[in-house]
N, C-alpha and C positions, 0 to 999 in steps of 0.2 A: 584420711581413712584409707586403708588398703583395699584393694580390689576384692580380696578374699572375704574380709570382714564385711564389706559392702553387700556382696552377694549373699552371704549367711544371713544377714539381718534383712535383706529383701526377701529371702526365703521364709523367714519367720512372718514377715508382713503377708506374703502370698497365702501361707497357712491360715493366718488370722482371717483373711478375706473369705477362704473356703469355709472355715468354721462359722464365720458369721452367716454366710448364706445357708448353711445347714440349720442354724438356729432360727433364722428368719422364715423357715418353711412351716413354722407353727406358731399360733398367736401366744402359746404358753411360754415360749422361749424368745419371742421376737425382741423384747427389750434387751436381753442379754446379747442377742445377735448384734443389735445396734451398738452396744458397748464394745463388743470384740471388734467390730468393723472399724469403729472410730479409733480404737487403740492401735489397730494395724495401720491406719492411715497416718496417725500421729508419729509412729515409728518410721514409716516411709519418708515423711516429710523431714524428720530429724536427720535421717541417714543421707538424704539428698543434700541437705544444707551442709553436712560435714564433708562433701567432696571438695578436693582441692581446686577443681576448676570453677567452683561457684564463688562469685565476688559480688560486690555491690550489695551488701546485706541490708542497708538502710531502706531502699525502696521495696525490696522483697519483704521485709518485716512490716512495713507500712501497708503494703497490699494485703498481707496476711491478716493484719489487725482490722482493716476495713471489711475484709470478707468474713471474719469471724464475728464482727459486730452484726452485719447484715444477716448472716445465717441464724445467729442466736436470737436477734430481735424478731425475725420472721417466724422461727419456730414457736416463740412464745405468743405472738400477737395474732398470727394468722388463724382464723377460725376453722373448725373442721370442715365446714362447708366449702372453704376455699382451699382445701389441701390438694385437691386435684390440680388447680391452676398452679399452685406453688410447685408441685412436682414437675409439671410441664415446663415452667419457667426455669427451674433449676437444671433440669435435663438439657434445656435448650443452651444454657450458659456453658455446660460441659462441652457441647459440640462446637459452640463459638469459640471456646478457648482452644480446642484442637485445630480449628481452621487458622487461628491467629498465630499458633506456634508454627504451623506449617509455612505460613507467609514470612515469618520472622527467620526461620532457618534457611529458607530459600534465598532470602536477602543476605543473610550473614555469611553464606558459603562463597561469596565473592562475584565479581562480574565476569570472570573469564569464561569463554565458550566451553562447553563440555565439562564444566568443573564438577558436576554432580554425577555419580554413577547411576545406572539404570535402576538398580534396586532401591536406592535412596530417593531417587526421583519419583518412582512409583509410590513409595510410602508417603512422601510429601504430598502428592496429588490425591491419593485416596484420603488422607487426613483432611485436606482442604475441602474436597468434594463432599464427602459423607458429613463432615462436621458443619458445613454450611447448610446442607439440607436439614440436618436435625436442628440446628439453631433457628432457621426461619420457619420451619414446620412447627417447632414447639412454640414459637411466639404467636402463630396463628392459633394453635390449639388453646394456648392461654387466653387469647382474645375471645375465642368461642365460649370457653368455659366461663370466663368472666362476663359474658354477655356484652363485650365491647363491640362485637360483630354478631350477626345472626348465627344461631346454633344450628340453623337449617342448612342443607346444602346449598352452596353458592355456585350456580352453573352459568355458563354462556357458551355460545355456539362455537364449535371447533376447539373446545377446551383441551381434549386429549391430543389433538395435533399440536397445539401450542406447548404443551408439556413435553411431547416427544421431540419437538425441535429444540427446546431448551436443553434437554438431556443430551441430545445429540451434538449440540453446539459446545456443551461443557466437555463432552468426551473427545470431540475434535480438537479443541484447544489443548486438552491433556495429552493427546497422542503427539500434537506438534511439539510440545515441550519435551516429551520422551524422545522424539526423533532428532532433536538437535537445538533449536534456538531457545536457549533457557533464558527467556526474557521475563522480567516481572509483570509486564503488562499482560502477557498470556495467562500467568497464574491469577492475575487480578480478574481477568475475563472468566476464568473458571469459577472463581468465588461469586461473582456477580450472576452468572448463569445458574449456579447451584442455589443461590439465595432465592432467586426468583422462582426456580422449579420448586423449592420448599414451600414457599407461600402458596403457589397455585396447586400443588400437590395436596394440601390439607384443606383448602377452601371448599372443595365439593363434597367433603366428608361431614356427615351430620353428627349432632351431639350424641346419638345413641352409639355411635361407634368410637367415641373418644377413649374408652378403655383400651380398645385395641390399637388405636393410633398412639397413645401414650407409651403403650408397650413396645410398639414397633420403633418409634423415635428413640426410645431408651436403648434399644439394640443398636441403632445407628450410632448413637453417641459412644457406645461401648466399642464398636468397630473403629470409629474415628480415634478414639483414645489409644487402642491397640496399634493402629497405624502410626500415631504420634510417638508410641514407644519405640518403634523401629527407627524412626527419624532421630530420636534422642539417644538411642542405644540404651534404653532403660528397661530392664527385664520386668520390674514389677508393674510398669505401666502396660507392658504388653499383656502380662497374665491377668491383671485386674480388668482391663479392657475386654479381653477375650471372655472373661467370666460375665461381665455385664452384657456383652453382646450375646452370648449363648443363652443366658437366663432370660433376657428380653425376647429373643427369638422364640424360645420355649413358651414363655407366658403368652406371646401373640398367637402362637398356634393353639394353645389351651383356650384362650378367650374366643378365637374364631369357632373352634370346635363347640364351645358352650352356646354359641349363637347359631350353630349349624350353618355356618356361612364360610365360603373361601376367603383368603386374603384378597384375591383380585375383586371379589364382590364387595368386600369392605371398602377397598380403596377407589373403585370405579362405579360402584352401583348406585351412588347418590342416595343412600338409604336415609330416610327421614324427610323426604318431600311430602309436604301435607297432602293427605288423601282423605280429608274429612268426609265422614258419612259412609265409608266402606264398612267399618265395624257395625254400626247400626244396621246397615242393610243386610249384612251377613247374619246378624242376630235375628232379624225379623225373619229372614229366609229359613232359619233353623227353627222357627216356631216359637221363639221366646217372646214375641209380641213387641219387642222394642220399648218396653215400659221401665222408666226408672222409678224406683222406690226410695224414698228418703225417710229418715226417722230422727227422733231427738235423741239427745245424749242419754236421757233417762231410759228410753226404750233399749238402746244399745247396752247400757249398763246392766240391765236385767238379764240380757242374753249372756253377757260375759260372766256375771256374778254366779249364775246357776249352771254354768257349763262345767263338763268334766275336764275337757281338754281345749285350750285356746292355742292356735299357732299365729304368731305375730310376723307378718311379712314386711320388713322394712324396705323403703325405697329412697330415692332422691328427695322426695317431698319431706321425709322425715329430716334429712339433712338441712334442707332449706330453712325449715321451721326451728331447727336447732332443739328438737324435742326428744333427744335421746334420753336425758335424764327423766323426763315425763313418762316415757314408755316404760322405763325401768320401774318408776314408782307405781305405775299401773300393774305391772306384772307382780310386783311385791304384794300389793293389795289382793290380787287374785289368788296368789299362792297361799296367802294367809287364810283364804277360804277354802283351801283344798283343791284349787284348780291346777291342772297340769299345764304349765306354760312353756312353750317352746318357740324358737325363732327360726324361720326359714330363710336361708341366705342363698340368693342366686348369684352365681359367679360374675355376672355383669350388671348387677343392680348398683346404682350410683353412677359416679363418673371416672372412676379409676379401679383397677383390680384391688379387691379387698376393702373397698370403701365402707361397706356396711360393717365389716368386722372391726375396723378401726373405730368407726363411730360408736358402736355399742361397747367397745372396750373402754372408751372414754367415760361411759357411764357405768363402768364396772359390772356390766352384765356377765354372770358366770358363763365361762367358755363352754361347759358341757351342755348348756341350753341352745347353743347355736348349732344348727343342722344344715349341712349342705344339701343341694337340691336332690341328689340321688338318695340321700337318707330320709328326707322328710316327704317326699312325693308318696310313698306307699302308706304314710300315716294320715293323709288328708281324708281318706274315706272314714276314719275313725275320729275325726276332729269335729267337735261340736261347732266351733266358731273359728273361721280364719279371719284375722284382723289385718286388712291390708292398709298400709300407711304410706301413700305416695308412689307405691310401686305400680307402674303402669304396663309398659310393654312385656315385662317379665311374667305378667299374670294373664295375658290376653289369650283366651281360648282360640282366637283365630289362627294361632300357630299350629293348632292341631285340626281345626275344622274347616279352614277356608284355603283351599289350594291357591286361589288367586291372591291372597294376601301377601305383602312384602315380607312379613315375618313367618310365612308358613314354613314349618320343619323346625324352627327354633325350639330347643328344649325350654319349657316354661314350668313355673311352679304350679301345680295342679290344684289351686285354691278352689276352683269351682266344684271339686269332688268333695268338699267339706259339706257338712249338714247346713251350715249357714255361712255366708260371707258378709263382712262389714267393711266398707271401703271409706277410708277418711281421705277426703280430697277437696280441694278448693272449688274445682268446677268440672265440667264434662270436657274440658279441652284435651286434645289427644296428647300423647306423650312424645318422646324423641323420635319414634318411628313414623310419626305424622298420621297415624290412623286412630279411628275410634276403637275403644276397648269393649269387646262382646260381653265381657264380665259385668259391665255396669247395668245391662239390661237383662241380665240373667234372672230367673224367678227366685233363685236363692239369695240374691244380692240386695242388701240394704245400703244406701249411701248415707254417710254423715258428712254434710258439706261444711267447710270452713277451714281455717288455718289449722294444721295438724297439732301445733302446740296447744292452741285454745281448745280444740276438741278433746285432746287427751286430758287436759286439766279438768274439762267439764266431765269427762268420764270418770276420772279419779274421785271427784266430789259425788257423783252419782252412785258409784259403787260402794263407797262409804255408807251411804244412806239406804242402800238396797237391802 
C-alpha cells in the first residue's frame, strides 16, 4: 500500500475515533459511538497489516485471534459489578503493550553505540516508563476492586520517600541512556523501577478514589500509546493515544472537582482510612440524637405507594446485589400508581465513571429519568421519599456539616432535604471513605436492613398489596 493511501485511510480512522468520542458523551448515542470506534480500529488494523514492511502474518493472526476471543468472552461473561475491574485490567494491558514495544524497538535497533537518535530515545523511554506505571498501577487497582487486596489505603512509614527514590532512580537511568550508553540493562532497570513505582503509587489510594485513579491511569496509557506512535512512526497511534490521554486527563479533573478534592489529595491523602464513630459523633453533636430507626418492607412500601415523588439514589450496593432490574420493576409499579419516579446520579457513585448510568441502562431505565447531581439537588425539598440503595459517602451530610470530616466540602446528593429518607443497606458499616454516615441517624431517615435485591423484591410484593 502506498504511503499516500495509508495516510488517507489513517485519517479516516482518526476521524472515526473523534466521532466515536463525540457519541460516547451521551448515553443516548454511546452504543453507536462504540460501533464507530470499533470500525475505526478495524480499519487501522487492516491498513497496518497491508504495509510492505509487515511480515510473519501467522503469529500476528494467532495473537489477534487469541485477543479477540478473550475480549469477546470477557465482554459477555463479566458481570456489571465487575466492569470496573475489567476496565482497569484492560487499561493496564494497553500500558504493558506500550512498554513491551519500547523494549522490543530498543533491542531491534542494534547493538552499536549511539545508534538511536535523541528524539527516538526519548520516545522509547517515555513509552517504557509511562506504560510500565500504567500497567502495574492498573493491576493494583484491579486487585483492590476485586478485593484480592484491601480496598482501604495501604500505608507504611516512609512511603512517599520510597516512591520518590524509585521515580528518581528511573529518571536517572533514563537520562543515562539519553546521554550515551544505550544498554538494554539500563532500559530494563527503568522498566523495573517504573513497575515498582506503579504498585506503590496505587496501594495507598482507597477504594473511594478508584474512579479517579482509573481515569488517571487511562490517561497514562494514552500518553504511553502516543509515545509508542512516535517510536513506530505511526500517525494514527499518535493521534489516538493523544485522544485517550486528553480525555482521561479531563475526566480525572472533572472527577476530582466532583469530589471537591485536588489530584494531589486523591493521590497522597490516604482517603478511606477507617475513622469509625466520627459520623455518629457529629450527628449527636448536631442534635439528631444518634438514633437509628429501622422499619419493615411493608412500612416502607406504604410510604412509597402513597408518595407523589420518589427519587431513587443508586450506589455500589445496588451493583453488588445485582438489583438493577428489581429497582426498575419497583419504579414501574410506582409509576402505575401515579408516582413521579426519578433517579439521582452522583458523578462518583460506584467504582468507575458512569458506573450507575451503565448499570441502569442494562435494566433499560429510561434515560430522561436519570438526573445529574446539579439537576436533582434543587428537587429534593419537593420530594416525598428519597430511596437510597447502597450509596454511602455521596449522601453523607458530614460533607456539608462537619468541617473536621475527611469528606467536608465534597458535593453530595442532598437527600436529607427530602420529606422522608429510606436507606437500603446491609449494616451500619462505613463506606469507602471510612467514616460513619450522619444520614443514618437523621430524624427523617428510616433504615431497611438486608441485601438490596431481597429488600427490593420484598418492597415490590408489598407495594402490589398496598
